C-alpha positions in Angstrom: 0.3 50.0 50.1 0.6 47.6 47.3 4.2 46.8 48.2 3.3 46.1 51.9 0.5 43.9 50.8 2.8 42.0 48.6 5.2 41.6 51.6 2.2 40.0 53.4 1.7 37.7 50.4 5.4 36.6 50.7 5.0 35.5 54.3 1.7 33.6 53.4 3.8 31.7 50.7 6.3 30.8 53.2 3.7 29.5 55.4 2.4 27.2 52.5 5.9 25.9 52.2 6.1 24.7 55.9 6.8 21.1 56.7 3.7 19.3 55.5 3.0 17.3 52.4 -0.2 16.4 50.8 -0.5 12.6 50.8 -1.0 9.6 52.9 2.4 10.1 54.7 3.2 12.4 57.5 6.2 14.6 56.4 8.3 17.2 58.2 11.1 19.4 56.6 13.9 18.0 58.8 13.3 14.3 57.7 14.9 15.0 54.3 18.2 14.2 55.7 18.0 10.4 55.4 21.5 9.8 56.6 20.4 10.6 60.1 16.8 9.9 60.1 15.1 6.9 61.7 12.4 5.1 59.7 9.2 3.5 61.2 10.4 0.0 60.4 13.7 0.6 62.3 11.7 1.9 65.3 9.4 -1.1 65.3 12.3 -3.5 65.2 13.9 -1.6 68.3 10.7 -1.8 70.2 10.4 -5.5 69.3 13.7 -6.1 70.8 13.8 -3.8 73.8 10.3 -2.9 75.0 10.0 -3.7 78.8 6.4 -4.8 78.4 7.2 -7.3 75.6 10.2 -8.7 77.4 8.4 -9.2 80.6 5.7 -11.2 78.7 8.5 -13.3 77.1 9.8 -14.0 80.5 6.4 -14.9 81.8 6.2 -17.4 78.9 9.4 -18.9 79.7 8.0 -19.5 83.3 4.9 -21.2 81.7 7.2 -23.5 79.9 8.4 -24.9 83.1 5.0 -26.1 83.8 5.7 -29.1 81.2 8.8 -30.5 83.1 7.0 -30.1 86.3 4.1 -32.2 85.1 6.5 -34.9 83.5 8.1 -35.3 86.8 5.1 -37.4 87.8 6.5 -40.2 85.3 10.0 -40.2 87.0 11.1 -41.8 90.2 11.4 -39.8 93.4 14.5 -40.5 95.2 15.1 -39.4 98.8 18.2 -39.9 101.0 18.2 -39.7 104.8 20.8 -39.2 107.4 20.3 -38.9 111.3 22.8 -39.0 114.2 22.7 -38.1 117.8 23.1 -39.2 121.4 20.8 -41.4 123.4 20.8 -42.4 127.0 19.3 -45.8 127.8 18.6 -47.3 131.2 16.8 -50.7 130.9 15.3 -52.5 134.0 15.8 -56.4 133.5 14.3 -59.3 135.6 15.7 -59.6 139.1 15.9 -55.9 139.4 19.1 -55.7 137.3 19.5 -52.4 135.8 21.5 -52.0 132.4 22.3 -48.6 131.2 24.3 -47.2 128.3 25.0 -44.0 126.2 24.3 -44.7 122.5 25.5 -42.6 119.6 23.0 -43.9 117.0 23.1 -43.0 113.4 21.0 -44.1 110.4 21.6 -43.6 106.7 19.1 -44.5 104.1 17.9 -44.3 100.5 14.2 -44.7 99.4 13.0 -44.7 95.7 9.5 -44.3 94.9 7.9 -44.9 91.5 4.3 -44.2 90.7 2.8 -46.9 88.6 -0.8 -45.6 88.2 -2.5 -42.4 89.7 -5.7 -42.3 87.8 -4.1 -40.8 84.6 -3.3 -37.7 86.6 0.1 -37.4 85.2 -0.7 -37.9 81.6 -3.6 -35.2 81.8 -1.4 -32.7 83.9 1.3 -33.0 81.1 -1.6 -32.3 78.5 -2.7 -29.2 80.6 0.8 -27.8 80.8 1.4 -28.2 77.1 -1.9 -26.5 76.3 -1.0 -23.6 78.8 2.2 -23.2 76.9 0.3 -23.0 73.5 -2.2 -20.5 75.1 0.8 -18.4 76.5 2.5 -18.3 73.1 -0.6 -16.8 71.7 -0.9 -14.4 74.5 2.6 -13.4 73.8 1.9 -12.8 70.2 -1.1 -10.7 71.2 1.1 -8.5 73.5 3.6 -8.3 70.7 0.9 -6.9 68.3 -0.1 -4.4 70.9 3.5 -3.1 71.5 4.1 -2.8 67.7 0.8 -0.9 67.3 1.9 1.5 70.2 5.2 1.9 68.5 3.5 3.0 65.3 1.2 5.2 67.3 4.0 7.1 69.2 6.1 7.2 66.0 3.3 9.0 64.1 2.5 11.1 67.2 6.0 12.5 67.1 5.8 13.1 63.3 2.4 14.8 63.6 3.5 17.0 66.5 6.6 18.1 64.6 4.6 19.0 61.6 2.2 21.0 63.8 5.1 22.8 65.5 6.5 23.7 62.3 3.2 25.0 60.9 2.6 27.0 64.0 6.1 28.5 64.0 5.5 29.6 60.3 2.0 31.0 61.3 3.6 33.0 64.2 6.2 34.3 61.8 3.4 35.3 59.5 1.4 37.0 62.1 4.6 38.9 63.4 5.3 40.1 60.0 1.6 41.1 59.4 1.6 43.0 62.6 4.7 45.0 61.6 3.1 45.9 58.3 -0.1 46.9 60.2 1.7 49.1 62.7 3.6 50.8 59.8 0.2 51.5 57.9 -1.2 52.9 61.2 1.7 55.3 61.6 1.0 56.2 57.9 -2.7 56.7 58.8 -3.9 54.0 56.4 -5.6 51.9 59.1 -7.2 52.4 62.4 -6.0 51.1 65.9 -8.5 48.3 65.5 -6.6 46.7 62.8 -3.5 46.8 65.0 -5.4 45.2 68.0 -6.7 42.5 65.6 -3.2 41.6 64.5 -1.9 41.5 68.0 -4.8 39.3 69.1 -4.1 36.9 66.4 -0.3 36.9 67.2 -1.0 36.2 70.9 -3.4 33.3 69.8 -0.7 32.0 67.4 2.0 32.0 70.2 -0.4 30.2 72.5 -1.1 27.5 69.8 2.7 27.2 69.2 3.3 26.7 72.8 0.5 23.9 73.0 2.1 22.2 69.9 5.5 22.3 71.6 4.2 20.8 74.8 2.4 18.1 72.8 5.6 17.3 71.0 7.5 17.1 74.3 4.9 14.6 75.7 5.0 12.5 72.5 8.7 12.3 72.4 8.8 11.3 76.1 6.3 8.4 75.2 8.4 7.6 72.2 11.4 7.0 74.5 9.2 4.8 76.7 8.0 2.5 74.1 10.9 2.4 71.4 13.8 2.6 74.0 15.6 5.6 72.6 14.6 9.4 72.2 13.5 10.5 68.6 15.7 12.6 66.6 14.9 13.0 62.9 12.2 10.6 61.8 11.4 9.6 58.1 7.8 9.9 56.8 5.5 7.1 57.8 3.8 5.1 55.3 0.7 2.9 55.4 0.6 -0.9 55.1 -2.2 -1.3 52.7 -0.3 -3.9 50.8 -1.0 -6.4 53.9 -4.7 -5.6 54.2 -7.5 -8.0 53.2 -9.5 -7.5 50.2 -12.8 -6.8 51.9 -14.3 -6.3 55.3 -15.8 -9.7 55.3 -12.4 -11.3 54.7 -11.0 -9.1 57.5 -13.7 -10.4 59.9 -13.0 -13.9 58.9 -9.3 -13.7 59.5 -9.9 -12.1 62.9 -12.4 -14.9 63.9 -10.0 -17.7 63.0 -6.5 -16.4 63.5 -6.3 -13.4 65.9 -4.0 -14.4 68.8 -6.6 -13.5 71.6 -9.0 -16.0 70.0 -6.4 -18.7 69.6 -5.4 -18.1 73.2 -9.0 -18.6 74.3 -9.4 -21.6 72.3 -6.4 -23.2 74.1 -7.9 -22.1 77.4 -11.0 -24.1 76.5 -8.7 -27.2 76.0 -7.0 -26.5 79.2 -10.2 -26.3 81.2 -11.6 -29.5 79.6 -8.5 -31.4 80.3 -8.4 -30.1 83.9 -11.7 -32.0 84.5 -9.9 -35.3 84.0 -7.2 -34.2 86.2 -9.7 -33.6 89.0 -11.4 -37.0 88.4 -8.0 -38.7 88.9 -8.3 -38.2 92.6 -11.3 -40.5 92.7 -9.2 -43.4 91.1 -6.7 -45.8 92.7 -3.0 -45.1 93.1 -0.4 -47.7 92.6 3.2 -47.2 93.6 6.2 -49.2 93.9 8.8 -48.3 96.6 12.3 -49.7 97.1 14.5 -48.8 100.1 17.9 -49.5 101.8 19.1 -48.5 105.1 21.8 -49.0 107.7 21.6 -48.2 111.4 24.1 -48.3 114.3 23.6 -48.0 118.0 19.9 -47.5 117.4 18.5 -50.3 119.5 17.3 -49.1 123.0 17.1 -52.8 124.2 20.8 -53.1 123.7 20.2 -56.3 121.9 21.8 -55.4 118.8 24.6 -53.4 117.5 23.4 -52.5 114.1 20.6 -53.3 111.5 20.9 -53.3 107.7 17.6 -53.5 105.8 16.5 -53.5 102.1 12.9 -53.9 100.8 10.8 -53.5 97.9 7.1 -52.8 98.5 4.1 -52.5 96.2 1.2 -50.3 97.5 -2.3 -49.5 96.2 -4.5 -46.9 97.8 -8.2 -46.7 96.6 -10.1 -43.8 97.8 -13.5 -44.7 99.4 -14.7 -41.3 100.8 -12.6 -38.0 101.0 -15.3 -36.0 102.5 -16.6 -34.8 98.9 -13.3 -32.9 98.0 -12.7 -34.8 94.8 -16.4 -34.7 93.6 -16.4 -30.9 94.3 -13.1 -30.2 92.5 -14.6 -32.1 89.5 -17.8 -30.2 89.4 -15.8 -26.9 89.8 -13.6 -27.9 86.9 -16.7 -28.6 84.7 -18.1 -25.0 85.6 -14.7 -23.5 84.7 -14.7 -25.4 81.4 -18.2 -23.9 80.6 -16.9 -20.5 81.6 -14.0 -20.8 79.1 -16.3 -21.6 76.3 -18.4 -18.6 77.0 -15.3 -16.5 77.2 -14.3 -17.9 73.8 -17.5 -16.9 72.3 -17.0 -13.4 73.7 -13.4 -13.1 72.5 -14.5 -14.0 69.0 -17.2 -11.6 69.0 -14.8 -8.9 70.2 -12.2 -9.7 67.5 -15.0 -9.7 64.9 -16.2 -6.2 66.2 -12.6 -4.9 66.3 -11.9 -6.1 62.8 -14.9 -4.2 61.5 -14.1 -1.1 63.5 -10.5 -1.0 62.3 -11.7 -1.5 58.7 -14.2 1.1 58.8 -11.8 3.4 60.6 -9.2 2.9 58.0 -11.8 3.5 55.1 -12.8 6.6 57.0 -9.2 7.8 57.5 -8.8 7.6 53.5 -11.9 10.0 53.2 -10.7 12.2 55.8 -7.2 12.5 54.1 -8.7 13.2 50.8 -11.2 15.9 52.3 -8.3 17.6 54.3 -6.1 17.6 51.1 -8.8 19.3 49.3 -9.5 21.8 52.3 -5.9 22.8 52.4 -5.8 23.5 48.6 -8.9 25.5 48.8 -7.7 27.4 51.8 -4.4 28.1 50.0 -6.4 29.5 47.1 -8.6 31.5 49.2 -5.6 32.9 51.2 -3.9 33.9 48.0 -7.0 35.6 46.7 -7.8 37.5 49.9 -4.2 38.8 49.8 -4.5 40.0 46.2 -7.8 41.7 46.9 -6.4 43.2 50.0 -3.7 44.6 47.8 -6.5 46.4 45.7 -8.3 47.6 48.9 -11.2 45.2 48.6 -10.3 43.2 51.7 -9.4 44.2 55.3 -6.6 43.0 57.5 -9.1 40.9 59.4 -10.0 39.2 56.3 -6.3 38.2 55.7 -5.9 37.0 59.2 -9.1 35.0 59.1 -8.1 33.4 55.8 -4.6 32.7 57.2 -6.3 31.1 60.4 -8.5 28.9 58.1 -5.4 27.6 56.4 -3.7 26.7 59.6 -6.6 24.9 60.9 -6.9 22.9 57.6 -3.2 22.1 57.8 -3.9 20.8 61.3 -6.7 18.7 60.3 -4.7 17.3 57.4 -1.8 16.3 59.8 -4.2 14.6 62.1 -5.8 12.8 59.2 -2.6 11.6 57.8 -1.5 10.4 61.3 -4.9 8.5 61.7 -4.5 7.0 58.2 -1.2 5.3 59.1 -2.3 4.1 62.5 -5.6 2.9 61.0 -3.8 0.8 58.4 -1.6 -0.9 61.1 -4.7 -1.4 63.2 -6.4 -3.5 60.5 -3.3 -5.7 60.2 -3.4 -6.0 64.0 -7.0 -6.7 64.1 -6.6 -9.7 61.8 -3.7 -11.0 63.9 -0.9 -10.4 61.3 1.1 -7.5 63.0 4.2 -9.2 63.4 7.9 -9.3 62.5 7.3 -11.7 59.6 4.4 -9.8 57.9 6.2 -6.4 58.2 9.5 -8.0 57.3 11.4 -6.0 60.0 15.1 -6.2 60.0 15.3 -8.0 63.5 15.4 -11.7 64.6 11.9 -13.0 65.4 11.6 -14.3 68.9 10.9 -17.9 69.0 9.4 -19.1 72.3 9.6 -22.8 71.0 13.4 -22.7 71.6 13.2 -22.2 75.2 10.5 -24.7 75.6 12.5 -27.5 73.9 15.6 -26.5 76.0 13.7 -27.2 79.2 11.0 -29.6 78.4 13.1 -32.9 79.1 15.5 -31.3 81.6 15.8 -33.8 84.6 17.9 -31.5 86.7 19.7 -28.2 86.8 19.1 -24.9 88.5 20.4 -22.4 85.7 18.1 -21.2 83.2 19.1 -21.5 79.4 20.0 -17.8 79.7 22.7 -18.7 82.3 20.9 -17.2 85.3 
């Protein structure tokens, strides 16, 4: 009996050596092969380069850049060329009932150049609006980038945690299978009752169900990893926290979030956009001055048949001053003012949300530290308890059910530790994201930083051309 109990103890010790480490990193046994393992920074770099959501946002920002050259077009002349040709039958009735008829082949070619000299400062304010939209878009892009990187951290740690859970559950099933074999031998020897066998069988069935659930969760997390990162996970290295990038206190975190979070910065630019849009709307109430030059040549275009052709050239200055437009301009101005008021309220809301998110992330990170420490202590205590129950079972002071219950307590404690370690890593990155610093530069990722300013300067002063800077 002592030998069989010792064999149960050996299985229990193998469970204790399953793929989990006590610390603030999530570890699995297969991650020891560093030659083939992928680290979290490497996964973040891949997501930064290839994530579809982030690339779509970059394309949106490049489209927003085009608002600036469109607004600048108001400073430039508009040139229009015209060409017309056709057939025209003419029958003129002259004095004395004389009839004159002819078939003409008229054609006209002309060129008109129009230059706006003054339009109520509409062009200048429109350019300002477009530039502010670009600034707001860059902050929105930065915010999306933060979200993608945080998603990448989440899916990475999910795969690690689920791999650890699968390893722990497999070790648990192995322990329960060997325990059942020992109990059946003891039943045949008359040392235990069928109740002990039934208890061991029930725990084994539960262990297999838990293993299946862990494998299902692992498969789902691996598919999500592929979606976010761009490749399927193989062997992953332990994920570490980024405490070195965190503020010194909660108050400092909220101040950073209030001032420099990309969502707050984008909302601030939106306020400037809305305020400048008021002046754009007011420009419709001011005079417009244009200068127009034109040249044209026409042939066979005189239905009186008095001339063969006409050549014209002209330069005209024109001023249009609105007197009453039915109230459209006034309504647009009032509307712009209300939208500006709305944008200011949205800015206040976003600032409040950023502050709340920073507090929540900071508290969650501190709570995760406590949870990891408590879970580590629980695992150590559950390990000692299992070893003690096994020794007592060897002396006949404990039953099979006591060993099974102690083993179940240890597995649950390990599962809680794995979850706490996962939350600890994610929470540290969440704090960095909440203060607006979850980016390539802060994390020192081995990948080029995407610079939206490059495309902006490529297209800002482009006068013509249909191809994008990327060659499309």
